[in-house]
N, C-alpha and C positions, 0 to 999 in steps of 0.2 A: 542410589542412581549414579552411574559413572559420567564424568564430565563430557563423553561424546553422546550420551543418551539424547539430550536435547537437539544436537546436531543431526543424528539419525532421524529423529522425528520430524525435523524441519525438512530435510532433503527428501523423505518420503512424501511429505505434504507438497512439495514443489514438483516432484516427479509426477505425482497424480494429476495435479493441475497442468502439467505439461502434456500428458496424455489426452486429457480432455479438450485441450485447446489445439492440439496438434491437427486433428482432422479438420477444423475450421480453417486453420492456416492452410494446409494443403489444398483443400477445395478453393479457397479465395485465391490464393496465388496462382493456381492453374487458370482460372478463370481469367484473371487480370493479364497474365502473359499471353493468353490466347488471344486476347483483343488487341494488345499493344505490343510495342517493340519490347524487347527483353529488358527486365529490371536489373539494375545494380544493387546487389544485396550487401549489408553490413550488419555485423553482429557485435554487441559490446555488453560484457558480463562484468558485473561489479560485485565483489565479496568482502565481506568483514566479519571478523571473529574475534572476540575478547573473551577471555576466561580468566578467573582469579581463583586461587586457592588459599588453604591455610585455616586461620580461625574462622574465616567467612569465604564462602565460595559462590561463584555465579558465572553464568555462561550467557553471552549475547551473541546472536548470528544474524546477518543480514545479506540477502541476495537479491539481486535484480539483473534481469537478462533482457536486453532490448534488441529486436531484429527489425531491421528497416529496409525498405527498398524503394527505388524511384526510377522512372524513365522521364521522358520529355513532358508528359502530360499528367502524371499520376504519382501518388506516393502513398506507401503502406507502411504501417508501424504496429508491431505487437511487443507488449510488454508483460512480463510475469515477475514476481517477487514478493518481498515480504522481510519481516523482522520478528524474531522471537527472543524473549529473555527470560531467564529463570534463575532464582537464587535458592540457595540450600541453607537452612537454618537448623541450629543443633541446640536442643534444649537439654539442660544438665540439671539433675537433681542428685542429692546425697542423703544417705540414711547412716545413722550412727550404728557402728558395729563393735563398739567397746570404748575404752578410754582412749581419746584421742586417735580413734580409728573411725574412718567412713567407708561406706561402699558408694561410689559415683555411678549414677546411670545416665546414659546418653541417648537421646533419641533424635534422629536428623529427619527433617521433612524438607521437601522440596516445593516451592511455590512459584508459579509462573507469574510473571510480572508485567509482560507485554506479549501480544501477539496480534500481527496484522499481515494479511496476505491480499495480493490483488492480482488480476489479470485483465489486460484491457487490449483492444485492437482498433485501429482506425483506418479508413481509405479516404484520401483525397483525390479529387479529379478537377484540373484546371478547366475553366469555362473558355479560355482563349483570349479574354479581354481585360485589361486593367488589373491583372492578377487576381481576379475573382475565382473562387472555386466553390465546389460542393463537397460534402463529406458525410460519411456515416459511420457508425461504431458501435462496439459492445463492450461490456465491462462486468466484472464480478470482484466483490471485495468481501473479506471477513475481518471483523474487529470486535471480538468478543468483550474486551473491555469497555467498548463503547455502547455494548448492549445489543449488537445484531450478529447473527451467525452467517447470514448471506445476504448480498445485496446485488441484484441483477439490474443492469441498465442498458438501453438501447438509445441511440441519438442519431439525428440527421439534421442538416442544415445548411448554411452557405456562410461563406466569409470572405476576407480579403488580406492579401499579404502587402501591407503598405510599404514594406522596405524589405527587398530580398536581393542581396549582392553578396560578394566573396567574404565580406566581414560581418555584416549585420542582416538579421532576420527579425522582422516586427509583424506580427500578423494577429487578427481578431477573428472571431466567428461567433455566430449564434445559431441555436437550433432547438428542435423540439426534443423532449425525451420521455421515456416511459420506463418506470422504475419499479422492481418488486423486492421488497425488503422484508426478511424473514427475522424477527426480533427474538431474543432468548425469552423475554417476558412480554408477550404482546400486548399492546394497549387494547383494553376492552372496547369493542365497537369500531376499532380502526381497521380499515382496509389495507391489505398488504401491497396492492399496487396503486399507483397513481402517476399522472401525467405531469410533466413540467417544463421549464425552459432552462437552457444552458448557454452560458455565455463563457468564451475562453479567451486569454489573452497570453500570447507567447512571444518572448524575446530571447534571441541568441546573438552574443557579440563576441567576436574573436578580439582579445585585448593585445595579443601580440602572436608570434608563430607558435607558440606552445601553450597558450593559455587561453582557455574558453569560458564565458560566463553565461548560463541559461536561467531562464526565470518563467515559470508557468502558473497562471491563476485561473482556476476554473470555479464558476459560480454556478450553482444548482438551485433553483426555486421550484418548490412544490406547489403546483397550482390548486391542489386539493386542500392544502394547509399553508398559506403564504407565511406563516411564522416559521416554517420549516425550510430555512435559507441555509445551504451548506456550502463552504468554501474549502478548496484544496490547493494549497500554494507550495511549490517546490522550486527551490533556488539551488544552483551547484556552481562550483568552480572547479575546473578540470585542467590539469597541468599534465602535457604529454612528456613522457620519461623516454620513450623510443617510439618505433612506428607502430608498435602492437601493445603497447603498456603505457597507462596513465595512472595518475593519482587523483582522486576526486574527493571533494568535501560537499555535502549537500544537507540541506535542512527542508523538512517537510512538515507544514503546519495544516492539520485539519480542523474545521470549526463547523459545528452544527447548533444553529440557533434554537432548535427544538429537539435535543437528543433522545435517544430511545430510553425507556425505563428499564430498571434493573431491580430484582427482587432482593429484599432485605430480610433476613430472619428476625422475628419478633421474640424477645426475650421477656421471661416473667419478672425481671428486675435488672438493673444496670449491672452488667457482668455475670448474669444469672444464666437459668437453663433455657434453651430455645423452646418456644411452645409449640412449633410444628407449623405455624402460620407465618406468612411474610407480607409484607407490605411493598408497594411499587414506589420508587423515587427516580428522579432524573439523574443520568450519568453525567459525568463531567463533558461539557460540549466542546473541549479542546484537547488535541493531541499533537504533541510535537515530536519529531524524530530527527536527530542529528546524527549523520552517518559519515565516517571516514573510511574510504574503501580504495582497493586496488582495482582497476579497470583493466580488462583483458578485450582487445579489439580483433576481430578476425574479418 
């Protein structure tokens, strides 16, 4: 597999996701602009790519695009992105071919080490008093290493912007959710869909004329299984290099108190032969993503 193969696969996945969400974006924005004054739109795209070669080779690609718009009373945001990492391993063996002579065999295999994609949109509408607002949104996520192939969610609720000025934004909200999660190895007897509650805390602070700090914490509670508490925390520090270019460092932490189950093959002995059966165990409940990226603003 060439070094660009993971890149092509990742871009293909993002393009398919963009096509699926494009129709929703077009219909939503048309309805919004029909009712309100024209929106001011902005797009920010973050890109990061790391590749190594030689005795060991690996590729890591990260991409995130955010389209946001607002007018006097409404705000809209849509985000798509993800991260994908793979490594190439070379297994070597040798067979004697005579006195002090050997024939060396090499076999290279590629293993995926991380894959997480997401798409989400949200619409906020001011209520006109004390910075209260209502909101609604939808989202999709895939994290096969966490045990689920697709997770769809809908949310609607109310919130308050406690501080909203030129340098600082601090707001909180709470809403009801409905989630459909398709696990790679479904838990016997467990429903795919469930209702829940979501609380969000968002902070944005301009540290100076060129540097901005952002932090968002989202807590999701599954009302069908209260042990299933999920947290999604993202913090970033962005430094503007020019009017349309910036440098960003971000960290995203995902936590699931009741993670999805994953299938593990059963062997006939330690290091032995697979029996064809498998058992289900809990996946790791924590995922972390540290990203250093270049941001292009339009």
